[in-house]
C-alpha positions as a Markdown table, in Angstrom:
| # | Residue | x | y | z |
|---|---|---|---|---|
| 1 | Met | 229.2 | 138.2 | 39.5 |
| 2 | Arg | 226.3 | 137.2 | 41.4 |
| 3 | Asn | 222.8 | 136.9 | 38.8 |
| 4 | Pro | 220.5 | 139.5 | 39.5 |
| 5 | Leu | 217.8 | 137.4 | 38.9 |
| 6 | Ser | 218.6 | 134.7 | 41.4 |
| 7 | Met | 217.7 | 134.6 | 44.5 |
| 8 | Pro | 218.3 | 132.9 | 47.6 |
| 9 | Ser | 217.0 | 129.4 | 47.9 |
| 10 | Gly | 214.1 | 129.4 | 50.7 |
| 11 | Met | 213.2 | 133.8 | 49.8 |
| 12 | Glu | 210.1 | 133.6 | 48.4 |
| 13 | Asn | 208.6 | 137.5 | 48.4 |
| 14 | Ser | 206.0 | 139.2 | 46.3 |
| 15 | Thr | 207.7 | 142.6 | 45.7 |
| 16 | Val | 211.1 | 143.2 | 44.2 |
| 17 | Leu | 212.5 | 146.9 | 44.8 |
| 18 | Leu | 214.7 | 146.8 | 41.5 |
| 19 | Asp | 217.2 | 149.3 | 40.9 |
| 20 | Tyr | 218.3 | 150.8 | 37.9 |
| 21 | Lys | 221.9 | 151.3 | 38.1 |
| 22 | Leu | 223.0 | 147.5 | 38.2 |
| 23 | Pro | 226.7 | 146.4 | 38.1 |
| 24 | Gly | 226.5 | 144.4 | 34.2 |
| 25 | Met | 222.8 | 145.6 | 33.0 |
| 26 | Asn | 220.5 | 148.1 | 33.7 |
| 27 | Gly | 217.6 | 147.9 | 35.4 |
| 28 | Ser | 215.1 | 148.2 | 32.6 |
| 29 | Glu | 216.9 | 145.2 | 30.9 |
| 30 | Val | 216.5 | 143.3 | 34.5 |
| 31 | Leu | 212.6 | 144.4 | 34.5 |
| 32 | Glu | 212.9 | 143.1 | 31.0 |
| 33 | Gln | 213.3 | 139.2 | 32.2 |
| 34 | Met | 211.5 | 139.4 | 34.7 |
| 35 | Thr | 208.2 | 140.2 | 33.6 |
| 36 | Asn | 208.9 | 137.6 | 30.8 |
| 37 | Gly | 208.8 | 134.5 | 32.8 |
| 38 | Ser | 211.4 | 134.4 | 35.2 |
| 39 | Glu | 209.0 | 136.3 | 37.9 |
| 40 | Pro | 205.9 | 136.6 | 36.7 |
| 41 | Gly | 203.0 | 138.0 | 39.3 |
| 42 | Lys | 205.7 | 140.6 | 40.7 |
| 43 | Ala | 205.1 | 143.3 | 42.2 |
| 44 | Ile | 208.2 | 145.6 | 40.6 |
| 45 | Ile | 208.8 | 149.4 | 42.1 |
| 46 | Met | 212.3 | 150.6 | 40.2 |
| 47 | Leu | 214.7 | 152.9 | 42.0 |
| 48 | Thr | 217.0 | 155.3 | 41.1 |
| 49 | Gly | 218.9 | 157.9 | 41.1 |
| 50 | Gln | 219.0 | 159.3 | 37.9 |
| 51 | Gly | 215.8 | 159.3 | 36.1 |
| 52 | Asn | 213.7 | 161.4 | 34.5 |
| 53 | Glu | 210.0 | 161.2 | 33.3 |
| 54 | Asp | 211.3 | 159.5 | 29.5 |
| 55 | Met | 212.6 | 156.5 | 31.8 |
| 56 | Ala | 209.4 | 156.6 | 34.0 |
| 57 | Ala | 207.5 | 155.9 | 31.4 |
| 58 | His | 209.4 | 153.3 | 29.7 |
| 59 | Val | 209.8 | 150.8 | 32.7 |
| 60 | Leu | 206.0 | 151.5 | 33.8 |
| 61 | Lys | 204.4 | 150.6 | 30.2 |
| 62 | Asn | 206.8 | 147.7 | 30.9 |
| 63 | Gly | 206.2 | 146.1 | 33.7 |
| 64 | Ala | 207.3 | 148.1 | 36.5 |
| 65 | Lys | 204.2 | 149.0 | 39.1 |
| 66 | Asp | 206.1 | 152.3 | 40.5 |
| 67 | Tyr | 208.9 | 154.3 | 39.7 |
| 68 | Leu | 210.5 | 156.1 | 42.5 |
| 69 | Pro | 213.8 | 158.8 | 42.0 |
| 70 | Lys | 216.0 | 158.5 | 45.0 |
| 71 | Gly | 216.0 | 162.0 | 46.0 |
| 72 | Asn | 212.5 | 162.2 | 46.6 |
| 73 | Met | 212.1 | 158.4 | 48.8 |
| 74 | Asn | 211.8 | 158.8 | 51.7 |
| 75 | Val | 209.7 | 155.4 | 54.4 |
| 76 | Gly | 206.4 | 156.8 | 53.6 |
| 77 | Ala | 206.8 | 156.9 | 50.0 |
| 78 | Leu | 208.2 | 153.9 | 50.4 |
| 79 | Gln | 205.6 | 152.7 | 52.1 |
| 80 | Arg | 202.8 | 153.6 | 49.8 |
| 81 | Ala | 204.6 | 153.1 | 46.5 |
| 82 | Ile | 204.8 | 148.8 | 48.6 |
| 83 | Ile | 201.2 | 148.8 | 49.5 |
| 84 | Asn | 200.0 | 150.5 | 46.0 |
| 85 | Ala | 202.3 | 147.7 | 43.7 |
| 86 | Ile | 200.8 | 144.7 | 45.6 |
| 87 | Glu | 197.2 | 145.8 | 45.5 |
| 88 | Lys | 197.9 | 146.4 | 41.5 |
| 89 | Thr | 199.1 | 143.1 | 40.7 |
| 90 | Ala | 197.1 | 141.6 | 43.0 |
| 91 | Leu | 194.1 | 143.5 | 41.2 |
| 92 | Glu | 196.2 | 142.2 | 37.7 |
| 93 | Gln | 196.4 | 138.9 | 38.3 |
| 94 | Asp | 192.2 | 138.7 | 39.5 |
| 95 | Leu | 191.9 | 139.9 | 36.4 |
| 96 | Ala | 194.0 | 137.8 | 34.8 |
| 97 | Leu | 191.6 | 135.1 | 36.1 |
| 98 | Gln | 188.5 | 136.4 | 35.6 |
| 99 | Arg | 189.3 | 136.7 | 31.8 |
| 100 | Ser | 190.4 | 132.5 | 31.7 |
| 101 | Ile | 186.9 | 131.9 | 33.6 |
| 102 | Ser | 185.0 | 133.6 | 31.2 |
| 103 | Ser | 186.6 | 132.2 | 27.9 |
| 104 | Asp | 186.5 | 128.7 | 29.6 |
| 105 | Asn | 182.9 | 129.0 | 30.5 |
| 106 | Val | 182.1 | 130.6 | 26.8 |
| 107 | Ala | 184.4 | 128.0 | 25.4 |
| 108 | Asn | 182.2 | 125.1 | 27.1 |
| 109 | Met | 179.3 | 126.9 | 26.0 |
| 110 | Ala | 180.0 | 126.2 | 22.4 |
| 111 | Thr | 181.0 | 123.0 | 22.9 |
| 112 | Arg | 178.2 | 121.9 | 24.9 |
| 113 | Tyr | 175.2 | 124.1 | 22.8 |
| 114 | Gly | 177.5 | 124.3 | 19.1 |
| 115 | Pro | 177.2 | 127.1 | 17.1 |
| 116 | Thr | 175.2 | 130.2 | 17.5 |
| 117 | Ser | 174.6 | 130.8 | 13.5 |
């Protein structure tokens, strides 16, 4: 059985369409592995044919950028989900970079000028 986290060599992607029902593990388990280091910065969209609101809330809380029930999916909905997921991921990365820059600036100021008390 192929590891669901392995990508063929040379394939780059920014978006992952992840089915909930996979052989050997479920999509929530794969999502957890992907968001905890193996695939950081990916726009992950969870797809399922058997989901509910609890499952949607769980996968969104754990890093998926969107959740699409297969029964309601069409080309337009999938296209919107992909665009929104990529944009949301880019915004999150920009925010993380800005926070890092701000933190570095504060640390540099503290080193340069010393404590302010």
